[in-house]
C-alpha positions, 0 to 999 in steps of 0.5 A: 817264075822258073826259078821258084821252088818249094822252098819259096811256098812261105813267100808265095803264100804270104804274098797271096794272103797278105796281098789280098788282105791289105787290098780288102782292107784299104779298097774293100775288094774281098779275096773272092772278088780278085784275081792274083797273078803273075806274067811269065815271061814278066814284062820286067824281068823280076818276079812280082805279082799283080792283084786285080778285081775280078769287076776290071776289065780283063787287061793283062791276064790273058791265058798265055801270059798270065798264071794265077798265083793260088795255081802256082802255089798248087803246082809246086805243093805237087812237085816242088821243082814243077817250074824247073821242068814244066812247059810254058806256053807264052804269048809274045808280041811281034814288037817285043825284044824277045821276038827280035832276038828269036828272029836273030838267032834264027837268021844267024849262019849255022856253023856246019 
């Protein structure tokens, strides 16, 4: 997500619109009945989009982890480098590798 820039807007819009169209055609869930989001940081370190029916249990779309694709598009439309500069709050679980790396860095001896 940090790498997204204005040049990616056509791709992001296509992911939003084509994904919704296919899901509506195959599953009958309309665009108004689904949330489309990405995780930051992602579970797998590549950009991917989740499409979830609003009627589904809200698994994986917590505020500190999920960012709506429509909001991402809007932010980049307002500022093409938005995600290069933005503070992004994240929720990280105790057992995740990122926490382990952070703790290892914090406990490492400091050069003086």
